[in-house]
N, C-alpha and C positions, 0 to 999 in steps of 0.2 A: 701599301697594297701589293704585297708580293704574290706571286703565282702559287699554284698548288693548294688552293683553298678547297676544303672538302665540301661535298654536298651532304647535308644531314638527311635523316629519314623523313619521309613525307607521305601524305595520303592524297591520292588523286581525286578527281571529281566523282568517280564511281564509288569511292570509299575504300579502295584497295590500298593496302599498306605497302610501301617500297622502302627497302633498307638504304642506309646512307652508302655513299661510294666516294672514292678518291679521284680527283682529276689529275691529269699528267702535269709535268712541270711547265710553267708559263701558261696554264689554262685556268679558267675560273669556273665556279658553279654559276650557271646562268639559268634563266627561266622564270617561272612563277611559283606561287605556293603549291600549285597542284601538278606541275610538270617541271622537272629539273634535268639539266644536261650540262656537259662541260663545253666551254667555248673560249675563244681568245679575245673577244670584244669586251673591254672593260666597261662599256656603257650598259651592257646587259648583266653585269655582275650582280649576284644575289649574295649579300654578305651574310656572315653567320648570325648577326643580330637580326637581320630581316628574316632569315630562315627560322630562327627561334620564335619570332613574332608570328610567323605562319603556323608553327606548331601550336602556339597558344590559341590562335584563331581556329585551327582545325579541331582542337579539343573543345572549343566553345561553339561548335556548329549547332544548328537547330536540333538535329537528331540527338546529340549528346545532352543538350540542355533539356530536351523533352524527356529523355530517359532518366536523368537525375531528378527532374521535377516530379515525374510519376512515382519514382521510388520514395521521395520524401512525402508525397501525398498519401501513398499507401501506408507508410509507416505511421503517420499521424492518424489515419483512419483506424488502424488496428489498435493503437494505444487509446484513442478516444472510445472505441467500442468496449474495450476491456474496462476502462474506468467507469463508463456509463453502466455497464452490466453489474459492477460492484455496488453502484449507488442506486439503481432502479429496483423498487420493491417487487416488481413482477418477474425479475430475472432469477434464474436458478442459483447463480453464484452469490447473489445478495442473500437469498433465503438460506443458503448453506452457511454463509458467514454469520448470519444472525442467530441461527439455531444449530450449532454443531452437535452432531450425534456421536456418541461414543458406543463401543460394542456393549457396554453395560446397559445402555438406555435402549437397546434395540427391542426388547420384549415389552409386553404390556406391564403397566405398573400395578402391583397387587397391594390393595390397602390392608393394613394390619390392625384395623379397629376392632375386630372380633376377639382379639386376644386380650387377656387381662393385663394391665400395666405392671411392670416389675417394680417391687418396692425399692425406693432409693437406698443406697448403702448407709449403714449406721455411721454417725459422725465419729464414734469411738468404739472399741471392742466392748461387747457386753459380756457380763459374767453369766454362764449358763445356769447357775443356781438361782438367779433372780427371776427366772421364768421368761415367758415371751415378752419382747419389747413392745411398748405401746406404739401404735402407728404414728408417724410424724404428722404435724398439722397440715391440713389440706389434702390428706390422703384418705380415700375411702376404701376400706378393704372389700374385696370381692369374695362372696361365699364360694366355697369349693363344693361342687355337687359330685356324687358318684356317677360313673358313666351309666347311661340308661340301658336297661336290658341285661341279660346274662352275659358274662364275659365269654369270648370265643374259646373253645377248647380244641386243641390240636392233638391228634394221636401221637403217642410216643413211639419212636422207632428205636430198635436196638442199636446200640453203638457197635461199630466194627462191621466187618464184612459178613455176608450171610453164611450160615453154617451149612456145609455140604452133607446131604443125607443120601447115600447110594440107594436106599430102598424106596425113596419117594418116587411117585409117578412123574413123568415128564410134564412140563408146564402146559403142553398142548398135546392132547391125545385125539387123533382123528376118530370120528364116529365109526363104530364097528357095524357092518351090515348085519341086520337080523333076518334070519330065514325062518319061515314057518316050519314048525316041527323040530326045531333044533333045541 
């Protein structure tokens, strides 16, 4: 037990942190876990082992334990909530996971039942001199009807830019006042 033993950092009863310090030659670190000072009395000596035990005890104070416990409980609550939300059918995340929507599914679905079915491809190339191929078994041909009513006729426009005629009247001519007797 030689002199000059250092006092390690400590936390006092108010929770304030104090840095470690060196004691002079032939003095020892004395005191308690929450208050340290240098002294010459070997009976009050606080060894480094005792000081480290105080550090472990101060880290396991009720405030520290309560803080760690509350953090663990909060973490477990968040994880449990997320897991339950993915497993509960009334939750939005569950419904989204069960029925994923893609941009192509965003619009309403349009049934294609009004169109005639396309004939299946021929199993091998047909010779055009043989005439039309008979329909495959199980296929009912759909008669083709002409469109109802007369076909719409659109006016034909001349191709190219309009032709300039210097003697033509302007497209808009303001009305000319008429006077009696003129």
